[in-house]
Jmol script that loads the backbone (N, CA, C; Angstrom):
load data "model"
ATOM      1  N   MET A   1      50.271 -30.442  23.813  1.00  0.00           N
ATOM      2  CA  MET A   1      50.317 -31.647  22.961  1.00  0.00           C
ATOM      3  C   MET A   1      51.560 -32.476  23.260  1.00  0.00           C
ATOM      4  N   GLY A   2      52.675 -31.759  23.608  1.00  0.00           N
ATOM      5  CA  GLY A   2      53.872 -32.491  23.908  1.00  0.00           C
ATOM      6  C   GLY A   2      53.707 -33.405  25.102  1.00  0.00           C
ATOM      7  N   TRP A   3      53.013 -32.950  26.168  1.00  0.00           N
ATOM      8  CA  TRP A   3      52.733 -33.823  27.308  1.00  0.00           C
ATOM      9  C   TRP A   3      51.916 -35.043  26.864  1.00  0.00           C
ATOM     10  N   HIS A   4      50.923 -34.800  26.054  1.00  0.00           N
ATOM     11  CA  HIS A   4      50.039 -35.915  25.706  1.00  0.00           C
ATOM     12  C   HIS A   4      50.883 -36.920  24.846  1.00  0.00           C
ATOM     13  N   LEU A   5      51.680 -36.476  23.993  1.00  0.00           N
ATOM     14  CA  LEU A   5      52.377 -37.381  23.120  1.00  0.00           C
ATOM     15  C   LEU A   5      53.609 -38.074  23.786  1.00  0.00           C
ATOM     16  N   PHE A   6      54.310 -37.274  24.626  1.00  0.00           N
ATOM     17  CA  PHE A   6      55.558 -37.808  25.178  1.00  0.00           C
ATOM     18  C   PHE A   6      55.626 -37.892  26.705  1.00  0.00           C
ATOM     19  N   GLY A   7      55.157 -36.843  27.377  1.00  0.00           N
ATOM     20  CA  GLY A   7      55.266 -36.757  28.828  1.00  0.00           C
ATOM     21  C   GLY A   7      54.552 -37.879  29.528  1.00  0.00           C
ATOM     22  N   ARG A   8      53.280 -38.151  29.142  1.00  0.00           N
ATOM     23  CA  ARG A   8      52.547 -39.218  29.823  1.00  0.00           C
ATOM     24  C   ARG A   8      53.226 -40.583  29.710  1.00  0.00           C
ATOM     25  N   ALA A   9      53.807 -40.886  28.516  1.00  0.00           N
ATOM     26  CA  ALA A   9      54.480 -42.127  28.255  1.00  0.00           C
ATOM     27  C   ALA A   9      55.707 -42.243  29.149  1.00  0.00           C
ATOM     28  N   ILE A  10      56.433 -41.132  29.301  1.00  0.00           N
ATOM     29  CA  ILE A  10      57.644 -41.134  30.118  1.00  0.00           C
ATOM     30  C   ILE A  10      57.286 -41.424  31.566  1.00  0.00           C
ATOM     31  N   VAL A  11      56.282 -40.691  32.114  1.00  0.00           N
ATOM     32  CA  VAL A  11      55.852 -40.877  33.478  1.00  0.00           C
ATOM     33  C   VAL A  11      55.365 -42.292  33.700  1.00  0.00           C
ATOM     34  N   ASP A  12      54.554 -42.839  32.791  1.00  0.00           N
ATOM     35  CA  ASP A  12      54.066 -44.192  32.894  1.00  0.00           C
ATOM     36  C   ASP A  12      55.265 -45.200  32.928  1.00  0.00           C
ATOM     37  N   ALA A  13      56.223 -44.995  32.064  1.00  0.00           N
ATOM     38  CA  ALA A  13      57.409 -45.880  32.113  1.00  0.00           C
ATOM     39  C   ALA A  13      58.184 -45.804  33.387  1.00  0.00           C
ATOM     40  N   LEU A  14      58.336 -44.619  33.956  1.00  0.00           N
ATOM     41  CA  LEU A  14      59.011 -44.443  35.244  1.00  0.00           C
ATOM     42  C   LEU A  14      58.244 -45.108  36.423  1.00  0.00           C
ATOM     43  N   GLN A  15      56.952 -45.193  36.259  1.00  0.00           N
ATOM     44  CA  GLN A  15      56.050 -45.846  37.284  1.00  0.00           C
ATOM     45  C   GLN A  15      55.988 -47.289  37.109  1.00  0.00           C
ATOM     46  N   GLY A  16      56.536 -47.864  36.010  1.00  0.00           N
ATOM     47  CA  GLY A  16      56.553 -49.269  35.753  1.00  0.00           C
ATOM     48  C   GLY A  16      55.302 -49.745  35.020  1.00  0.00           C
ATOM     49  N   ALA A  17      54.468 -48.822  34.513  1.00  0.00           N
ATOM     50  CA  ALA A  17      53.291 -49.258  33.708  1.00  0.00           C
ATOM     51  C   ALA A  17      53.695 -49.871  32.417  1.00  0.00           C
ATOM     52  N   THR A  18      52.951 -50.848  32.049  1.00  0.00           N
ATOM     53  CA  THR A  18      53.210 -51.481  30.766  1.00  0.00           C
ATOM     54  C   THR A  18      51.944 -51.334  29.926  1.00  0.00           C
ATOM     55  N   GLY A  19      52.105 -51.376  28.625  1.00  0.00           N
ATOM     56  CA  GLY A  19      50.983 -51.208  27.747  1.00  0.00           C
ATOM     57  C   GLY A  19      51.271 -50.098  26.764  1.00  0.00           C
ATOM     58  N   LYS A  20      50.475 -50.063  25.756  1.00  0.00           N
ATOM     59  CA  LYS A  20      50.613 -49.085  24.654  1.00  0.00           C
ATOM     60  C   LYS A  20      49.628 -47.986  24.881  1.00  0.00           C
ATOM     61  N   PRO A  21      49.961 -46.723  24.372  1.00  0.00           N
ATOM     62  CA  PRO A  21      48.985 -45.644  24.437  1.00  0.00           C
ATOM     63  C   PRO A  21      47.748 -46.031  23.617  1.00  0.00           C
ATOM     64  N   ARG A  22      46.626 -45.563  24.111  1.00  0.00           N
ATOM     65  CA  ARG A  22      45.310 -45.912  23.430  1.00  0.00           C
ATOM     66  C   ARG A  22      45.139 -45.020  22.243  1.00  0.00           C
ATOM     67  N   LYS A  23      44.658 -45.629  21.148  1.00  0.00           N
ATOM     68  CA  LYS A  23      44.276 -44.843  19.991  1.00  0.00           C
ATOM     69  C   LYS A  23      43.061 -45.460  19.443  1.00  0.00           C
ATOM     70  N   MET A  24      42.271 -44.675  18.621  1.00  0.00           N
ATOM     71  CA  MET A  24      41.057 -45.087  18.038  1.00  0.00           C
ATOM     72  C   MET A  24      41.178 -44.887  16.586  1.00  0.00           C
ATOM     73  N   ILE A  25      40.390 -45.697  15.796  1.00  0.00           N
ATOM     74  CA  ILE A  25      40.228 -45.450  14.395  1.00  0.00           C
ATOM     75  C   ILE A  25      38.851 -44.829  14.186  1.00  0.00           C
ATOM     76  N   VAL A  26      38.844 -43.682  13.593  1.00  0.00           N
ATOM     77  CA  VAL A  26      37.651 -42.901  13.489  1.00  0.00           C
ATOM     78  C   VAL A  26      37.450 -42.367  12.070  1.00  0.00           C
ATOM     79  N   SER A  27      36.298 -41.808  11.780  1.00  0.00           N
ATOM     80  CA  SER A  27      36.090 -41.070  10.523  1.00  0.00           C
ATOM     81  C   SER A  27      35.758 -39.653  10.856  1.00  0.00           C
ATOM     82  N   SER A  28      35.987 -38.758   9.941  1.00  0.00           N
ATOM     83  CA  SER A  28      35.663 -37.344  10.176  1.00  0.00           C
ATOM     84  C   SER A  28      34.203 -37.091   9.795  1.00  0.00           C
ATOM     85  N   ALA A  29      33.535 -36.275  10.569  1.00  0.00           N
ATOM     86  CA  ALA A  29      32.171 -35.963  10.334  1.00  0.00           C
ATOM     87  C   ALA A  29      31.999 -34.917   9.248  1.00  0.00           C
ATOM     88  N   VAL A  30      33.140 -34.236   8.911  1.00  0.00           N
ATOM     89  CA  VAL A  30      33.070 -33.162   7.919  1.00  0.00           C
ATOM     90  C   VAL A  30      34.357 -33.396   7.012  1.00  0.00           C
ATOM     91  N   ASN A  31      34.266 -32.885   5.787  1.00  0.00           N
ATOM     92  CA  ASN A  31      35.441 -32.913   4.916  1.00  0.00           C
ATOM     93  C   ASN A  31      36.429 -31.857   5.386  1.00  0.00           C
ATOM     94  N   LEU A  32      37.724 -32.259   5.359  1.00  0.00           N
ATOM     95  CA  LEU A  32      38.757 -31.354   5.839  1.00  0.00           C
ATOM     96  C   LEU A  32      39.835 -31.190   4.739  1.00  0.00           C
ATOM     97  N   ARG A  33      40.397 -30.051   4.741  1.00  0.00           N
ATOM     98  CA  ARG A  33      41.525 -29.800   3.787  1.00  0.00           C
ATOM     99  C   ARG A  33      42.829 -29.841   4.577  1.00  0.00           C
ATOM    100  N   HIS A  34      43.859 -30.316   3.866  1.00  0.00           N
ATOM    101  CA  HIS A  34      45.145 -30.550   4.502  1.00  0.00           C
ATOM    102  C   HIS A  34      46.272 -30.312   3.488  1.00  0.00           C
ATOM    103  N   LYS A  35      47.321 -29.703   3.942  1.00  0.00           N
ATOM    104  CA  LYS A  35      48.467 -29.433   3.112  1.00  0.00           C
ATOM    105  C   LYS A  35      49.258 -30.683   2.982  1.00  0.00           C
ATOM    106  N   PRO A  36      49.345 -31.312   1.768  1.00  0.00           N
ATOM    107  CA  PRO A  36      50.088 -32.599   1.634  1.00  0.00           C
ATOM    108  C   PRO A  36      51.552 -32.419   1.846  1.00  0.00           C
ATOM    109  N   GLY A  37      52.230 -33.486   2.274  1.00  0.00           N
ATOM    110  CA  GLY A  37      53.638 -33.479   2.459  1.00  0.00           C
ATOM    111  C   GLY A  37      54.069 -33.387   3.879  1.00  0.00           C
ATOM    112  N   ARG A  38      53.091 -33.283   4.836  1.00  0.00           N
ATOM    113  CA  ARG A  38      53.458 -33.259   6.240  1.00  0.00           C
ATOM    114  C   ARG A  38      52.291 -33.848   7.042  1.00  0.00           C
ATOM    115  N   CYS A  39      52.631 -34.567   8.066  1.00  0.00           N
ATOM    116  CA  CYS A  39      51.603 -35.138   8.996  1.00  0.00           C
ATOM    117  C   CYS A  39      51.122 -33.942   9.842  1.00  0.00           C
ATOM    118  N   GLU A  40      49.947 -34.032  10.287  1.00  0.00           N
ATOM    119  CA  GLU A  40      49.392 -32.963  11.109  1.00  0.00           C
ATOM    120  C   GLU A  40      48.582 -33.599  12.283  1.00  0.00           C
ATOM    121  N   LEU A  41      48.705 -33.000  13.432  1.00  0.00           N
ATOM    122  CA  LEU A  41      47.860 -33.380  14.549  1.00  0.00           C
ATOM    123  C   LEU A  41      46.953 -32.217  14.739  1.00  0.00           C
ATOM    124  N   ARG A  42      45.640 -32.507  14.623  1.00  0.00           N
ATOM    125  CA  ARG A  42      44.589 -31.465  14.706  1.00  0.00           C
ATOM    126  C   ARG A  42      43.701 -31.748  15.889  1.00  0.00           C
ATOM    127  N   PRO A  43      43.484 -30.752  16.758  1.00  0.00           N
ATOM    128  CA  PRO A  43      42.537 -30.926  17.853  1.00  0.00           C
ATOM    129  C   PRO A  43      41.106 -31.307  17.313  1.00  0.00           C
ATOM    130  N   ALA A  44      40.465 -32.283  17.906  1.00  0.00           N
ATOM    131  CA  ALA A  44      39.200 -32.790  17.395  1.00  0.00           C
ATOM    132  C   ALA A  44      38.294 -33.143  18.574  1.00  0.00           C
ATOM    133  N   ARG A  45      37.039 -33.153  18.286  1.00  0.00           N
ATOM    134  CA  ARG A  45      36.009 -33.578  19.249  1.00  0.00           C
ATOM    135  C   ARG A  45      35.220 -34.796  18.726  1.00  0.00           C
ATOM    136  N   LEU A  46      34.902 -35.710  19.689  1.00  0.00           N
ATOM    137  CA  LEU A  46      34.089 -36.804  19.324  1.00  0.00           C
ATOM    138  C   LEU A  46      32.686 -36.317  19.242  1.00  0.00           C
ATOM    139  N   VAL A  47      31.955 -36.659  18.163  1.00  0.00           N
ATOM    140  CA  VAL A  47      30.583 -36.138  17.972  1.00  0.00           C
ATOM    141  C   VAL A  47      29.526 -37.222  17.835  1.00  0.00           C
ATOM    142  N   GLY A  48      29.930 -38.489  17.735  1.00  0.00           N
ATOM    143  CA  GLY A  48      28.925 -39.554  17.578  1.00  0.00           C
ATOM    144  C   GLY A  48      29.526 -40.771  16.841  1.00  0.00           C
ATOM    145  N   PHE A  49      28.584 -41.445  16.145  1.00  0.00           N
ATOM    146  CA  PHE A  49      28.936 -42.614  15.332  1.00  0.00           C
ATOM    147  C   PHE A  49      28.354 -42.521  13.954  1.00  0.00           C
ATOM    148  N   ASP A  50      29.009 -43.120  13.019  1.00  0.00           N
ATOM    149  CA  ASP A  50      28.479 -43.140  11.642  1.00  0.00           C
ATOM    150  C   ASP A  50      27.546 -44.359  11.506  1.00  0.00           C
ATOM    151  N   LEU A  51      27.055 -44.621  10.291  1.00  0.00           N
ATOM    152  CA  LEU A  51      26.112 -45.719  10.070  1.00  0.00           C
ATOM    153  C   LEU A  51      26.788 -47.081  10.210  1.00  0.00           C
ATOM    154  N   ARG A  52      28.058 -47.157  10.149  1.00  0.00           N
ATOM    155  CA  ARG A  52      28.776 -48.453  10.376  1.00  0.00           C
ATOM    156  C   ARG A  52      29.196 -48.691  11.798  1.00  0.00           C
ATOM    157  N   GLY A  53      28.818 -47.720  12.673  1.00  0.00           N
ATOM    158  CA  GLY A  53      29.182 -47.828  14.090  1.00  0.00           C
ATOM    159  C   GLY A  53      30.538 -47.307  14.493  1.00  0.00           C
ATOM    160  N   ARG A  54      31.193 -46.702  13.527  1.00  0.00           N
ATOM    161  CA  ARG A  54      32.497 -46.160  13.787  1.00  0.00           C
ATOM    162  C   ARG A  54      32.374 -44.740  14.440  1.00  0.00           C
ATOM    163  N   ALA A  55      33.239 -44.464  15.411  1.00  0.00           N
ATOM    164  CA  ALA A  55      33.213 -43.111  16.017  1.00  0.00           C
ATOM    165  C   ALA A  55      33.570 -42.072  15.032  1.00  0.00           C
ATOM    166  N   THR A  56      32.942 -40.940  15.115  1.00  0.00           N
ATOM    167  CA  THR A  56      33.204 -39.755  14.207  1.00  0.00           C
ATOM    168  C   THR A  56      33.680 -38.609  15.015  1.00  0.00           C
ATOM    169  N   VAL A  57      34.519 -37.782  14.418  1.00  0.00           N
ATOM    170  CA  VAL A  57      35.073 -36.622  15.082  1.00  0.00           C
ATOM    171  C   VAL A  57      34.864 -35.406  14.175  1.00  0.00           C
ATOM    172  N   THR A  58      34.911 -34.245  14.766  1.00  0.00           N
ATOM    173  CA  THR A  58      34.892 -33.059  13.981  1.00  0.00           C
ATOM    174  C   THR A  58      36.118 -32.217  14.361  1.00  0.00           C
ATOM    175  N   ALA A  59      36.658 -31.395  13.490  1.00  0.00           N
ATOM    176  CA  ALA A  59      37.809 -30.584  13.721  1.00  0.00           C
ATOM    177  C   ALA A  59      37.680 -29.273  12.999  1.00  0.00           C
ATOM    178  N   GLU A  60      38.469 -28.310  13.368  1.00  0.00           N
ATOM    179  CA  GLU A  60      38.505 -27.008  12.681  1.00  0.00           C
ATOM    180  C   GLU A  60      38.878 -27.251  11.205  1.00  0.00           C
ATOM    181  N   ALA A  61      38.324 -26.417  10.343  1.00  0.00           N
ATOM    182  CA  ALA A  61      38.700 -26.463   8.931  1.00  0.00           C
ATOM    183  C   ALA A  61      40.190 -26.242   8.662  1.00  0.00           C
ATOM    184  N   ALA A  62      40.723 -25.270   9.414  1.00  0.00           N
ATOM    185  CA  ALA A  62      42.126 -24.986   9.320  1.00  0.00           C
ATOM    186  C   ALA A  62      42.714 -24.681  10.716  1.00  0.00           C
ATOM    187  N   THR A  63      43.935 -25.010  10.936  1.00  0.00           N
ATOM    188  CA  THR A  63      44.547 -24.721  12.171  1.00  0.00           C
ATOM    189  C   THR A  63      45.839 -23.877  12.001  1.00  0.00           C
ATOM    190  N   TYR A  64      46.189 -23.117  12.994  1.00  0.00           N
ATOM    191  CA  TYR A  64      47.381 -22.283  12.981  1.00  0.00           C
ATOM    192  C   TYR A  64      48.122 -22.515  14.260  1.00  0.00           C
ATOM    193  N   SER A  65      49.446 -22.389  14.221  1.00  0.00           N
ATOM    194  CA  SER A  65      50.269 -22.672  15.396  1.00  0.00           C
ATOM    195  C   SER A  65      49.923 -21.711  16.562  1.00  0.00           C
ATOM    196  N   GLY A  66      49.441 -20.511  16.314  1.00  0.00           N
ATOM    197  CA  GLY A  66      49.194 -19.575  17.409  1.00  0.00           C
ATOM    198  C   GLY A  66      47.858 -19.735  18.069  1.00  0.00           C
ATOM    199  N   ARG A  67      46.987 -20.563  17.568  1.00  0.00           N
ATOM    200  CA  ARG A  67      45.666 -20.791  18.097  1.00  0.00           C
ATOM    201  C   ARG A  67      45.669 -21.991  19.021  1.00  0.00           C
ATOM    202  N   VAL A  68      45.461 -21.727  20.326  1.00  0.00           N
ATOM    203  CA  VAL A  68      45.421 -22.787  21.271  1.00  0.00           C
ATOM    204  C   VAL A  68      43.940 -23.019  21.824  1.00  0.00           C
ATOM    205  N   SER A  69      43.055 -22.126  21.480  1.00  0.00           N
ATOM    206  CA  SER A  69      41.681 -22.269  21.967  1.00  0.00           C
ATOM    207  C   SER A  69      40.965 -23.553  21.563  1.00  0.00           C
ATOM    208  N   PRO A  70      41.220 -24.079  20.394  1.00  0.00           N
ATOM    209  CA  PRO A  70      40.534 -25.328  20.037  1.00  0.00           C
ATOM    210  C   PRO A  70      40.936 -26.500  20.956  1.00  0.00           C
ATOM    211  N   LEU A  71      42.121 -26.433  21.603  1.00  0.00           N
ATOM    212  CA  LEU A  71      42.518 -27.487  22.517  1.00  0.00           C
ATOM    213  C   LEU A  71      41.589 -27.562  23.730  1.00  0.00           C
ATOM    214  N   ALA A  72      41.031 -26.443  24.151  1.00  0.00           N
ATOM    215  CA  ALA A  72      40.207 -26.460  25.339  1.00  0.00           C
ATOM    216  C   ALA A  72      38.889 -27.294  25.120  1.00  0.00           C
ATOM    217  N   ASP A  73      38.383 -27.367  23.875  1.00  0.00           N
ATOM    218  CA  ASP A  73      37.159 -28.100  23.616  1.00  0.00           C
ATOM    219  C   ASP A  73      37.457 -29.472  23.044  1.00  0.00           C
ATOM    220  N   ALA A  74      38.697 -29.774  22.793  1.00  0.00           N
ATOM    221  CA  ALA A  74      39.082 -31.041  22.116  1.00  0.00           C
ATOM    222  C   ALA A  74      38.976 -32.246  23.008  1.00  0.00           C
ATOM    223  N   ASP A  75      38.636 -33.364  22.468  1.00  0.00           N
ATOM    224  CA  ASP A  75      38.635 -34.658  23.165  1.00  0.00           C
ATOM    225  C   ASP A  75      39.877 -35.400  22.903  1.00  0.00           C
ATOM    226  N   GLY A  76      40.663 -34.957  21.881  1.00  0.00           N
ATOM    227  CA  GLY A  76      41.912 -35.626  21.588  1.00  0.00           C
ATOM    228  C   GLY A  76      42.493 -35.005  20.286  1.00  0.00           C
ATOM    229  N   LEU A  77      43.470 -35.746  19.718  1.00  0.00           N
ATOM    230  CA  LEU A  77      44.230 -35.225  18.540  1.00  0.00           C
ATOM    231  C   LEU A  77      43.900 -36.205  17.366  1.00  0.00           C
ATOM    232  N   LEU A  78      43.559 -35.622  16.227  1.00  0.00           N
ATOM    233  CA  LEU A  78      43.323 -36.382  14.985  1.00  0.00           C
ATOM    234  C   LEU A  78      44.632 -36.316  14.181  1.00  0.00           C
ATOM    235  N   LEU A  79      45.098 -37.438  13.735  1.00  0.00           N
ATOM    236  CA  LEU A  79      46.274 -37.524  12.940  1.00  0.00           C
ATOM    237  C   LEU A  79      45.907 -37.465  11.461  1.00  0.00           C
ATOM    238  N   LEU A  80      46.322 -36.444  10.738  1.00  0.00           N
ATOM    239  CA  LEU A  80      46.044 -36.352   9.303  1.00  0.00           C
ATOM    240  C   LEU A  80      47.259 -36.817   8.625  1.00  0.00           C
ATOM    241  N   PRO A  81      47.196 -37.864   7.739  1.00  0.00           N
ATOM    242  CA  PRO A  81      48.359 -38.386   7.047  1.00  0.00           C
ATOM    243  C   PRO A  81      48.980 -37.389   6.048  1.00  0.00           C
ATOM    244  N   SER A  82      50.256 -37.588   5.841  1.00  0.00           N
ATOM    245  CA  SER A  82      50.977 -36.587   5.007  1.00  0.00           C
ATOM    246  C   SER A  82      50.632 -36.662   3.547  1.00  0.00           C
ATOM    247  N   GLU A  83      50.189 -37.788   3.102  1.00  0.00           N
ATOM    248  CA  GLU A  83      49.885 -37.969   1.619  1.00  0.00           C
ATOM    249  C   GLU A  83      48.551 -37.410   1.274  1.00  0.00           C
ATOM    250  N   ALA A  84      47.677 -37.097   2.220  1.00  0.00           N
ATOM    251  CA  ALA A  84      46.324 -36.641   1.921  1.00  0.00           C
ATOM    252  C   ALA A  84      46.233 -35.084   1.774  1.00  0.00           C
ATOM    253  N   ASP A  85      45.510 -34.649   0.740  1.00  0.00           N
ATOM    254  CA  ASP A  85      45.238 -33.229   0.669  1.00  0.00           C
ATOM    255  C   ASP A  85      43.788 -32.950   0.983  1.00  0.00           C
ATOM    256  N   GLN A  86      42.971 -33.903   0.744  1.00  0.00           N
ATOM    257  CA  GLN A  86      41.545 -33.804   1.103  1.00  0.00           C
ATOM    258  C   GLN A  86      41.177 -34.999   2.068  1.00  0.00           C
ATOM    259  N   ILE A  87      40.602 -34.689   3.135  1.00  0.00           N
ATOM    260  CA  ILE A  87      40.085 -35.745   4.124  1.00  0.00           C
ATOM    261  C   ILE A  87      38.568 -35.689   3.982  1.00  0.00           C
ATOM    262  N   ASP A  88      38.052 -36.801   3.423  1.00  0.00           N
ATOM    263  CA  ASP A  88      36.648 -36.895   3.329  1.00  0.00           C
ATOM    264  C   ASP A  88      36.013 -37.841   4.404  1.00  0.00           C
ATOM    265  N   THR A  89      34.741 -37.869   4.484  1.00  0.00           N
ATOM    266  CA  THR A  89      34.053 -38.599   5.570  1.00  0.00           C
ATOM    267  C   THR A  89      34.268 -40.104   5.484  1.00  0.00           C
ATOM    268  N   SER A  90      34.684 -40.607   4.315  1.00  0.00           N
ATOM    269  CA  SER A  90      34.867 -42.056   4.147  1.00  0.00           C
ATOM    270  C   SER A  90      36.226 -42.543   4.633  1.00  0.00           C
ATOM    271  N   MET A  91      37.196 -41.639   4.858  1.00  0.00           N
ATOM    272  CA  MET A  91      38.567 -42.018   5.260  1.00  0.00           C
ATOM    273  C   MET A  91      38.611 -42.484   6.687  1.00  0.00           C
ATOM    274  N   LEU A  92      39.417 -43.474   6.939  1.00  0.00           N
ATOM    275  CA  LEU A  92      39.749 -43.893   8.370  1.00  0.00           C
ATOM    276  C   LEU A  92      40.923 -43.129   8.821  1.00  0.00           C
ATOM    277  N   LEU A  93      40.879 -42.580  10.049  1.00  0.00           N
ATOM    278  CA  LEU A  93      41.960 -41.785  10.613  1.00  0.00           C
ATOM    279  C   LEU A  93      42.236 -42.241  12.062  1.00  0.00           C
ATOM    280  N   GLU A  94      43.505 -42.006  12.500  1.00  0.00           N
ATOM    281  CA  GLU A  94      43.860 -42.258  13.828  1.00  0.00           C
ATOM    282  C   GLU A  94      43.434 -41.090  14.731  1.00  0.00           C
ATOM    283  N   PHE A  95      42.900 -41.369  15.922  1.00  0.00           N
ATOM    284  CA  PHE A  95      42.529 -40.401  16.926  1.00  0.00           C
ATOM    285  C   PHE A  95      43.182 -40.744  18.226  1.00  0.00           C
ATOM    286  N   LEU A  96      43.875 -39.833  18.805  1.00  0.00           N
ATOM    287  CA  LEU A  96      44.507 -40.063  20.134  1.00  0.00           C
ATOM    288  C   LEU A  96      43.772 -39.306  21.239  1.00  0.00           C
ATOM    289  N   PRO A  97      42.964 -40.029  21.927  1.00  0.00           N
ATOM    290  CA  PRO A  97      42.076 -39.398  22.921  1.00  0.00           C
ATOM    291  C   PRO A  97      42.922 -38.870  24.140  1.00  0.00           C
ATOM    292  N   PHE A  98      42.481 -37.794  24.722  1.00  0.00           N
ATOM    293  CA  PHE A  98      43.093 -37.201  25.881  1.00  0.00           C
ATOM    294  C   PHE A  98      42.796 -38.039  27.171  1.00  0.00           C
ATOM    295  N   GLU A  99      41.592 -38.518  27.228  1.00  0.00           N
ATOM    296  CA  GLU A  99      41.225 -39.311  28.396  1.00  0.00           C
ATOM    297  C   GLU A  99      41.629 -40.812  28.264  1.00  0.00           C
ATOM    298  N   GLU A 100      42.117 -41.341  29.281  1.00  0.00           N
ATOM    299  CA  GLU A 100      42.427 -42.771  29.294  1.00  0.00           C
ATOM    300  C   GLU A 100      41.255 -43.491  29.969  1.00  0.00           C
ATOM    301  N   SER A 101      40.945 -44.672  29.393  1.00  0.00           N
ATOM    302  CA  SER A 101      39.897 -45.447  30.057  1.00  0.00           C
ATOM    303  C   SER A 101      40.366 -46.800  30.444  1.00  0.00           C
TER     304      SER A 101
END
end "model"
wireframe off; spacefill off
backbone 0.3
color backbone group
């Protein structure tokens, strides 16, 4: 995750690339629980679109620092805001995709 968040931006800057990292605004396909008081980056997969045409993602119900296997199946990182304790399907969330287009 460190490479995705920082390393790629450093290499792009050294190569003279301009532009901002791509992010998407998505909704969660499932309700998620989250410990309030801290932001969390959770590996997530793109699973389709909701009725409004917004991309939807799914993520593990809980994550632990020792588990890296969800990263192998992830399409990117879902940013869970610090003030939320419940993430429901109506909330808009930031998603940082691994693939650049």
